[in-house]
C-alpha positions in Angstrom: 0.0 0.0 -0.2 1.1 3.6 -0.4 3.0 5.1 2.4 1.1 7.0 4.7 3.0 10.3 6.5 1.9 11.3 10.2 3.7 11.3 13.4 2.8 7.7 13.9 4.2 6.8 11.1 7.2 8.5 10.0 11.1 6.7 9.7 13.4 8.2 11.6 15.1 9.5 8.2 11.8 11.5 7.9 10.6 9.3 4.9 7.2 8.6 4.8 7.3 4.8 5.9 4.7 2.3 4.3 2.1 0.1 5.8 1.8 -3.5 6.5 -1.2 -4.5 4.9 -1.2 -7.8 6.6 -1.4 -6.4 10.0 -5.2 -5.8 8.9 -7.4 -8.1 10.7 -9.2 -10.6 8.4 -12.5 -8.8 8.6 -10.9 -5.9 7.3 -8.6 -7.4 4.8 -12.0 -9.1 3.5 -13.1 -5.7 3.1 -10.6 -4.6 1.1 -10.6 -7.1 -1.2 -14.3 -7.0 -1.5 -13.7 -3.9 -3.6 -11.3 -5.6 -6.1 -12.9 -7.0 -9.4 -12.1 -11.1 -10.4 -8.8 -11.0 -11.7 -7.7 -8.9 -9.1 -8.8 -11.7 -6.4 -7.1 -14.3 -8.7 -3.9 -12.7 -8.5 -4.5 -12.6 -4.7 -4.4 -15.9 -4.7 -0.6 -16.7 -6.1 0.3 -14.0 -2.8 0.2 -16.5 0.4 -2.3 -18.8 1.8 -4.0 -16.3 3.9 -4.8 -13.8 0.9 -5.7 -17.0 -0.7 -8.1 -18.3 1.5 -9.7 -14.7 1.9 -10.0 -14.0 -1.7 -11.4 -17.4 -2.6 -14.2 -17.1 -0.1 -15.3 -13.8 -2.3 -14.5 -15.5 -5.4 -17.0 -18.4 -5.2 -19.7 -16.4 -2.7 -21.6 -15.4 -6.0 -21.4 -16.8 -9.2 -22.8 -15.2 -12.2 -23.4 -18.3 -14.8 -23.3 -16.1 -18.3 -23.6 -17.5 -21.6 -22.3 -14.5 -23.5 -19.6 -12.3 -22.8 -19.4 -10.0 -20.2 -19.0 -6.2 -20.9 -16.7 -4.0 -18.3 -16.6 -0.6 -17.8 -13.9 1.6 -18.3 -14.6 4.0 -16.0 -16.2 2.8 -13.0 -16.1 -0.9 -11.5 -19.8 -2.1 -12.1 -20.7 -5.0 -10.2 -17.8 -6.5 -9.1 -19.1 -8.8 -6.6 -20.0 -11.3 -9.1 -17.7 -13.8 -10.6 -18.5 -14.4 -14.0 -17.5 -17.4 -16.7 -15.0 -15.8 -19.0 -16.5 -15.6 -22.8 -14.3 -14.0 -25.5 -16.5 -11.4 -27.4 -17.1 -11.4 -31.3 -18.6 -14.9 -31.2 -21.8 -16.2 -32.4 -24.5 -17.1 -29.9 -24.1 -20.8 -30.6 -20.0 -21.0 -30.1 -20.4 -18.3 -27.0 -23.1 -21.2 -25.5 -20.7 -23.8 -26.1 -17.6 -22.3 -24.4 -20.2 -21.4 -21.6 -21.4 -24.5 -21.7 -17.6 -25.7 -21.5 -16.8 -23.5 -18.9 -19.4 -24.8 -16.5 -18.0 -28.1 -17.0 -14.9 -27.0 -15.6 -16.7 -25.1 -12.5 -18.6 -28.3 -11.6 -14.7 -30.2 -11.7 -13.0 -27.5 -9.9 -15.7 -27.8 -7.1 -15.3 -31.9 -6.9 -11.5 -31.6 -6.8 -11.5 -28.7 -4.1 -14.7 -28.9 -2.3 -13.6 -26.7 0.8 -12.3 -23.8 -0.7 -14.7 -23.4 -3.7 -18.2 -25.3 -3.3 -18.3 -24.6 0.3 -17.9 -20.8 -0.2 -20.7 -20.7 -2.4 -23.5 -18.2 -1.4 -25.5 -17.1 -4.3 -25.7 -18.4 -7.9 -27.9 -16.8 -11.1 -28.4 -19.4 -13.7 -28.7 -18.6 -17.4 -31.6 -19.6 -19.1 -29.8 -21.3 -22.5 -27.2 -23.2 -20.4 -27.1 -26.8 -20.8 -30.0 -28.1 -18.4 -28.2 -31.2 -17.5 -24.7 -29.1 -16.0 -27.6 -26.9 -14.6 -29.2 -29.5 -12.5 -25.4 -31.3 -11.6 -24.3 -27.6 -10.3 -27.6 -27.0 -8.4 -27.4 -30.6 -6.8 -23.8 -29.9 -5.9 -24.7 -26.7 -3.9 -28.0 -27.6 -2.8 -26.2 -30.5 -0.9 -22.3 -29.6 -0.1 -22.4 -25.5 0.1 -23.4 -24.6 3.9 -23.1 -20.6 3.3 -25.8 -21.3 0.0 -29.0 -19.0 0.5 -30.1 -18.2 -2.8 -30.6 -20.0 -6.3 -31.8 -17.4 -8.8 -33.1 -18.1 -12.5 -33.9 -22.3 -12.0 -35.6 -23.0 -14.9 -35.8 -26.7 -15.1 -38.9 -28.4 -12.6 -36.3 -31.3 -12.5 -34.6 -29.3 -9.7 -37.7 -29.0 -7.3 -36.6 -31.9 -5.1 -33.2 -31.4 -5.3 -33.9 -28.3 -3.5 -36.3 -29.2 -1.2 -34.3 -32.2 -0.3 -30.9 -31.0 -0.3 -29.0 -31.0 2.9 -28.1 -27.2 3.1 -31.0 -25.9 0.5 -33.8 -27.1 2.5 -33.0 -25.0 5.6 -31.0 -22.1 4.3 -32.2 -21.1 1.0 -34.1 -18.1 1.4 -35.5 -17.7 -2.3 -38.5 -20.0 -4.1 -38.1 -20.6 -7.7 -41.2 -21.6 -9.5 -39.5 -23.3 -12.6 -42.1 -23.1 -15.7 -43.4 -25.5 -17.1 -41.3 -24.9 -21.0 -38.9 -22.2 -22.1 -41.5 -20.7 -24.4 -45.4 -20.3 -23.1 -46.8 -21.7 -26.5 -45.8 -25.4 -25.8 -48.0 -27.7 -23.9 -47.9 -28.0 -20.3 -47.2 -31.6 -18.8 -50.1 -33.0 -17.3 -47.8 -33.7 -13.9 -46.6 -30.3 -13.8 -49.0 -28.7 -11.6 -49.2 -31.8 -9.4 -45.7 -32.1 -9.2 -45.3 -28.2 -8.4 -48.1 -28.2 -5.4 -45.9 -31.1 -4.1 -42.7 -28.8 -4.0 -44.7 -26.0 -2.7 -45.6 -28.5 0.5 -42.2 -29.0 1.2 -40.6 -25.7 0.8 -42.9 -22.5 1.2 -42.3 -21.5 4.6 -41.8 -18.1 6.8 -37.7 -18.4 6.1 -38.5 -17.7 2.1 -38.0 -14.3 1.8 -37.7 -14.3 -2.1 -40.7 -15.6 -4.6 -40.7 -16.0 -8.3 -44.0 -17.4 -10.0 -45.0 -18.0 -13.3 -49.1 -18.2 -12.6 -51.6 -15.5 -11.3 -51.1 -15.6 -7.5 -54.9 -15.8 -7.0 -55.2 -18.6 -9.0 -52.3 -20.2 -7.2 -53.3 -19.4 -3.5 -56.9 -19.9 -3.8 -57.6 -22.9 -6.1 -54.2 -24.8 -5.8 -52.5 -24.2 -2.9 -54.7 -22.4 -0.6 -52.7 -20.1 2.3 -53.5 -20.3 5.5 -54.6 -17.2 7.7 -51.1 -15.4 7.6 -49.6 -14.2 4.8 -46.3 -14.2 3.1 -43.6 -11.6 4.6 -41.6 -11.5 1.5 -39.1 -8.9 1.0 -38.8 -10.0 -3.2 -41.4 -11.0 -5.6 -41.4 -11.9 -9.2 -44.0 -12.3 -11.1 -43.8 -13.6 -14.6 -47.0 -13.0 -16.8 -47.6 -16.2 -19.1 -50.8 -17.6 -20.4 -50.1 -21.7 -19.9 -52.5 -22.0 -17.4 -55.6 -19.9 -19.1 -56.8 -22.4 -20.9 -57.3 -24.8 -17.6 -60.8 -23.8 -15.7 -60.0 -22.0 -13.2 -61.8 -19.4 -12.1 -61.1 -17.0 -10.0 -63.0 -16.2 -6.6 -65.6 -13.4 -6.6 -64.9 -10.9 -5.3 -61.4 -11.7 -6.5 -58.8 -11.0 -3.6 -56.1 -8.8 -4.2 -52.3 -9.1 -4.3 -52.0 -7.8 -0.9 -54.3 -10.1 0.3 -51.4 -13.0 -0.2 -48.5 -10.5 0.5 -47.8 -8.7 3.1 -47.3 -4.7 1.9 -45.2 -3.6 5.0 -42.4 -6.6 4.0 -42.3 -6.5 0.3 -39.5 -4.0 -1.0 -38.6 -5.4 -4.2 -41.5 -6.3 -7.3 -40.7 -7.2 -10.5 -43.3 -8.0 -13.3 -42.2 -9.2 -16.8 -45.1 -9.8 -19.2 -44.7 -12.2 -21.9 -47.6 -10.7 -24.6 -47.9 -7.7 -26.1 -51.3 -7.1 -25.1 -52.5 -7.5 -21.4 -55.3 -9.2 -20.3 -58.0 -7.6 -18.0 -56.7 -9.5 -15.3 -53.2 -8.1 -15.7 -54.3 -4.6 -15.6 -56.1 -5.5 -12.4 -53.2 -6.5 -10.9 -50.9 -3.8 -12.2 -53.3 -1.9 -10.5 -53.3 -3.3 -7.3 -49.2 -3.0 -6.8 -50.4 1.0 -5.4 -51.3 -1.3 -1.9 -47.6 -2.0 -1.4 -46.5 1.3 0.0 -43.3 0.3 1.4 -41.8 -0.5 -2.0 -37.9 0.5 -2.9 -37.4 -1.0 -6.1 -40.2 -1.8 -8.9 -39.2 -3.0 -12.6 -42.1 -3.5 -15.3 -40.4 -5.2 -18.2 -41.5 -5.8 -21.6 -45.5 -4.9 -20.1 -47.8 -2.9 -22.4 -47.8 0.7 -21.4 -51.5 2.0 -19.8 -51.0 5.7 -19.0 -54.0 6.0 -16.8 -53.0 3.2 -14.3 -49.6 3.8 -14.6 -49.9 7.6 -13.6 -52.3 6.6 -10.8 -50.1 3.8 -9.9 -47.3 6.3 -8.7 -49.3 9.3 -7.8 -48.0 9.2 -3.9 -47.8 5.3 -3.5 -44.1 4.7 -3.3 -42.7 7.3 -0.8 -39.9 5.2 -0.3 -39.1 4.1 -3.9 -35.4 4.3 -5.1 -35.2 2.0 -8.1 -37.6 2.2 -10.9 -37.0 0.3 -14.6 -39.4 0.2 -17.4 -39.2 -1.3 -20.6 -42.6 -0.9 -22.2 -43.7 -2.7 -25.6 -46.0 -1.7 -28.3 -46.6 -4.6 -31.2 -43.6 -6.3 -29.9 -41.5 -3.1 -30.1 -39.6 -1.0 -27.5 -42.3 2.0 -26.8 -41.3 5.0 -24.9 -42.5 6.3 -21.6 -45.4 8.9 -22.6 -45.3 12.2 -21.2 -47.8 12.0 -18.5 -46.3 8.5 -17.0 -42.8 10.6 -17.1 -44.3 13.8 -15.4 -45.7 11.5 -12.8 -42.7 9.6 -11.9 -40.5 13.1 -11.5 -43.2 14.4 -9.3 -43.9 11.4 -7.0 -40.9 9.5 -7.1 -38.2 12.2 -5.5 -36.3 9.4 -3.8 -35.0 7.5 -6.7 -31.6 6.6 -7.1 -31.6 4.4 -9.9 -33.5 5.0 -13.2 -34.0 3.2 -16.3 -36.4 4.5 -19.0 -36.7 5.4 -22.4 -37.6 9.0 -23.6 -36.0 9.1 -26.9 -39.3 9.6 -28.9 -39.7 13.0 -27.6 -36.6 14.0 -29.7 -35.2 13.5 -33.2 -32.3 12.0 -33.5 -29.3 13.5 -35.1 -30.2 11.7 -38.1 -33.7 12.2 -38.4 -35.9 10.1 -41.0 -38.6 11.8 -43.3 -41.5 9.7 -45.4 -42.2 11.9 -48.3 -45.2 11.5 -50.5 -44.6 12.3 -54.4 -45.4 15.9 -55.4 -47.6 16.9 -58.2 -45.0 18.1 -60.9 -43.0 14.6 -59.8 -43.5 11.9 -61.9 -42.8 9.0 -59.7 -45.7 8.0 -57.9 -44.1 6.3 -55.1 -43.2 7.5 -51.6 -39.4 8.2 -50.2 -37.7 8.5 -46.9 -35.0 11.5 -47.1 -32.8 12.3 -44.3 -31.6 15.4 -42.9 -29.2 16.2 -39.9 -29.9 17.7 -36.8 -28.0 17.6 -33.1 -29.2 19.6 -30.1 -25.4 19.9 -29.2 -23.1 22.6 -30.8 -19.9 22.0 -28.8 -16.9 21.2 -30.4 -17.0 17.4 -29.8 -20.5 17.4 -31.6 -19.7 20.0 -33.9 -16.3 17.6 -35.2 -18.3 14.5 -35.0 -20.9 16.2 -37.5 -18.6 17.1 -40.2 -16.1 14.8 -39.8 -18.3 11.3 -39.1 -21.8 12.2 -40.5 -21.2 14.2 -43.2 -17.8 13.6 -44.4 -18.1 9.8 -44.1 -21.4 8.6 -44.0 -23.1 11.6 -46.1 -20.5 12.4 -47.8 -22.3 12.8 -51.3 -24.2 15.4 -50.1 -27.5 15.3 -51.9 -27.2 12.1 -53.4 -26.8 10.1 -50.1 -30.1 12.2 -48.3 -32.0 9.4 -49.6 -33.1 5.8 -48.4 -34.4 3.9 -50.9 -33.4 0.2 -49.0 -32.4 -1.4 -45.8 -29.0 -1.5 -47.3 -29.3 2.7 -47.6 -30.3 3.0 -44.0 -27.5 0.7 -42.6 -25.0 2.6 -44.4 -26.4 5.7 -43.6 -27.9 6.0 -40.2 -25.7 5.0 -37.5 -27.6 5.7 -34.4 -30.3 3.2 -35.8 -27.6 0.5 -36.2 -26.0 1.2 -32.6 -29.5 -0.1 -31.7 -29.9 -3.0 -34.3 -26.7 -4.7 -33.6 -27.1 -4.0 -29.8 -23.8 -1.5 -29.6 -24.4 -1.1 -25.9 -24.3 -3.8 -23.4 -27.7 -4.9 -21.7 -28.2 -5.6 -17.9 -31.1 -6.3 -15.7 -29.5 -3.5 -13.5 -26.1 -2.2 -14.8 -25.0 -1.1 -10.8 -25.9 -4.7 -9.7 -25.6 -7.4 -12.3 -23.1 -7.5 -15.1 -23.9 -6.3 -18.5 -23.7 -8.6 -20.9 -23.4 -8.6 -25.0 -27.1 -9.5 -26.3 -25.8 -9.9 -29.8 -21.4 -10.6 -30.3 -20.9 -7.2 -31.0 -18.0 -5.5 -30.0 -16.8 -2.6 -30.8 -14.8 -3.7 -33.4 -17.0 -6.1 -34.6 -19.3 -2.7 -35.2 -16.8 -1.1 -37.0 -16.4 -3.4 -39.1 -19.7 -4.4 -39.7 -20.6 -0.9 -40.8 -17.5 -0.5 -42.8 -18.4 -3.7 -44.8 -22.3 -1.9 -44.9 -20.5 1.6 -46.4 -18.9 -0.8 -49.1 -21.7 -2.4 -50.5 -23.8 0.5 -50.3 -21.0 2.3 -52.6 -20.9 -0.8 -54.7 -24.3 -0.9 -55.6 -24.4 3.2 -56.2 -21.7 2.3 -58.7 -23.7 -0.4 -60.2 -26.9 1.9 -60.6 -24.6 4.5 -62.5 -23.1 1.8 -64.1 -26.3 0.8 -65.8 -28.1 4.4 -65.9 -24.9 5.9 -68.1 -21.3 5.4 -69.6 -20.0 8.2 -66.9 -18.3 6.0 -64.6 -15.1 7.8 -63.5 -16.3 9.8 -60.7 -18.1 6.6 -58.9 -14.8 4.7 -60.0 -12.6 7.2 -57.9 -14.8 7.0 -55.2 -14.5 3.0 -54.5 -10.7 3.4 -54.7 -11.0 6.4 -52.3 -12.9 4.4 -49.8 -10.1 3.3 -47.6 -9.3 6.9 -46.6 -13.6 7.3 -45.3 -14.2 4.6 -43.5 -15.5 4.2 -39.9 -12.8 3.9 -36.8 -13.6 3.3 -33.5 -12.7 6.5 -32.5 -15.5 7.9 -34.7 -18.2 5.3 -33.2 -17.4 6.8 -29.7 -17.7 10.4 -30.9 -21.1 9.4 -32.2 -22.0 7.9 -28.7 -21.1 10.9 -27.0 -22.9 12.8 -29.7 -26.2 11.4 -29.0 -25.5 11.4 -25.3 -25.1 15.3 -25.7 -28.1 15.1 -27.7 -30.2 14.3 -24.8 -28.3 17.4 -22.6 -32.3 18.9 -22.1 -33.9 15.7 -20.8 -30.8 14.9 -18.6 -31.1 18.3 -17.1 -34.9 17.4 -16.2 -34.0 14.8 -14.6 -31.4 15.9 -12.7 -33.2 18.8 -11.3 -36.2 16.7 -10.5 -34.3 13.8 -8.5 -31.5 15.1 -6.6 -30.7 11.2 -5.1 -30.1 10.0 -8.7 -27.2 8.2 -9.0 -27.6 5.7 -11.9 -29.3 6.4 -14.9 -30.4 4.4 -18.0 -31.9 6.8 -20.8 -32.8 5.2 -24.3 -30.8 2.0 -23.1 -27.4 4.0 -22.4 -26.1 3.6 -18.5 -24.6 6.3 -17.2 -23.8 7.5 -13.6 -24.4 10.7 -12.1 -21.1 12.0 -10.1 -20.4 15.6 -9.0 -17.7 18.0 -10.3 -16.1 20.8 -8.5 -16.1 24.1 -10.8 -15.4 28.3 -9.8 -15.0 28.7 -6.0 -15.1 25.0 -4.7 -18.3 24.7 -5.6 -20.0 21.5 -6.9 -22.3 20.5 -9.1 -23.9 17.2 -10.9 -23.2 15.9 -14.1 -23.7 12.5 -16.5 -21.2 10.3 -17.1 -21.1 7.5 -19.8 -20.7 4.0 -18.2 -19.3 2.4 -21.3 -17.4 3.9 -24.5 -16.2 6.9 -21.9 -13.2 7.5 -23.5 -12.2 11.0 -23.7 -16.0 12.2 -22.8 -16.7 15.8 -21.7 -20.4 16.9 -20.2 -21.9 19.3 -21.9 -24.6 19.9 -19.2 -23.2 23.7 -18.6 -22.1 24.7 -21.8 -23.5 28.4 -22.7 
C-alpha cells in the first residue's frame, strides 16, 4: 500500500514509511478485497495462504453463470461482487453458448476436486436460461447438498431441480429464495399434466416462513385460492417476481368473486422489491387489475415493469404518491412487440412523485428527433414518380466542439459525403449505411443488464466495438458498390464512381468515430438529462434510451460542486455538455 505520512508512521530519516497490509485483521482484509475485481482476486490467491483463503471466499460467494461475453466498464467498477465465466467477445451465439457450457463443466470439476475452498463458499448462484440443462441440474445438486453458505438460487428454470432443492442437505434449510421453474422455456408449448401436481408438492415442502424471495409464473390468486390455499398468515416476502404468461389460462380455473387482491397474499409492510415481466404484447383484463393492485405495496423500494404494455391511466395513478420510499425504477414498455417510449404523462408522474429515486431505467427518445432524422415524403404533383421516398437530414441539439467535429468529420464526410445524393433511403442497405444511431440499437452495441450497477452487463448479440466498426464499414462498401452499379447501368459516365470506390479507404469509420457518435447522442439528450437531474436530487445511476450512465459531482469555480452525467461504457474522452452556454 502507498506510504502514509503522520507522526505515528514516520520513519527515522523523515521519509514516509510503508503500511503493512498484513497487519490488518481478516475482516478488514476481506473488506478491502471485496472492492477488487475478479482478476485481482485471482492474483491475490498467489500471494500467500492467508490472502488465498480470503480471496477464495469472495471468488465463489456469488457466481453469475453467463452464456455470453460480459462487458466491463472502463470508467468505474460495476457489479464486481459477481464471479463470471470468461467468454471471448465477437462469437456467434452458438459458439458462445458452447464455450459457456465448457466453462460450466470446468467449474463443476473445480467444485469436485477442491470443495473446501470452492463449493463450500458458494452463497448465491444466478443461472442463465440457455445453459445446458444437465449441467444446470448438476451444479444445483452440488450446491444444495455441499454448500453450507448457500442462501439463494436465482433463475432456476428446470422443474427437475425442485426435488433436489427441497431435499438438499443445506438448501432445504438455508435457501431463502423460492423459484417456480416454468413448465417450458416458451409459453406456447403444451404443459405436462404432472407439472402442476409436482409443483404443488414442491410448494408444500418449501414454502415456509423463512422464504423471503418468490418467483411465480402463474397468477397468485389462482395459485393461492385454487391450487395451494394459504393459511391465515400472509407471506412476508421482501422480493417478489411475477411472470405474466398464459400457459394456465386454458385450464378451468375460475377466479373467486370477489377476487382477492395481491396484498391479500403478500404482506405489504415487508415487500421491498417487485418485478413484473410480461410475455405478451397486450395485457389481459386480469393483468390490468394486478397492475393497479401494485399501489397497495407502499413500502416498495425497487419496482421493475419489463416488456409490459403501457397503460398511461393506470401508471399515472400508480405513481401518484403510492411509493414514498421508491429508490429504484426500471420500465421497459412494448407496443406491437417493439420498444415503446415512456409517455409524457407517465414521465411527469414519475419525476413529480418519485423524488427519492437513486436508479432509473427509462426510454424517452421519442420526444426528440435523433441526430439523423428520417422523413417519409409523399411525391409532389410535379414529380413523375408515384412512389413515396424517405429522406434524411442532420440535426443535433448540442453545438459543442466535440459534436460539431463528429457532425462534420463523421456524419457528413464519411456517411453522407456525397451530399444530396446520399440524403435519400431507398432500401434497408441505404438505412444501414447512413443511420449509424439506428444501427447501434439494431446491432446491440451497448450491453444490456438487469441493473447496470448490481448485475453484470452482457452482450445480447456478438458485437464488440471493433466488430461493429468492421460490420458498418462492410455495409458502407456494399452501399457504395450498389451506387456504382446503378450509375454504371444508367450511363457511361463512371469516372467519379470509380474514383469514389478507390478512395473509400480514407473515409471508412474508426472506433474513435463511433465513440464520438455515442457521445454526440448523449449530448443530444442534454435537455432530458437536466430535467431528470433537477427533479431527482438523489439519482446515482440513469439508463436513458438504453445508454447506462452514472451521476457524479464535479468541482467548478469557487469550490462549488455540480452534478453531471458520465457514460458507463465507451467513456474514452467524454466531456459533459450540461453546463455549456
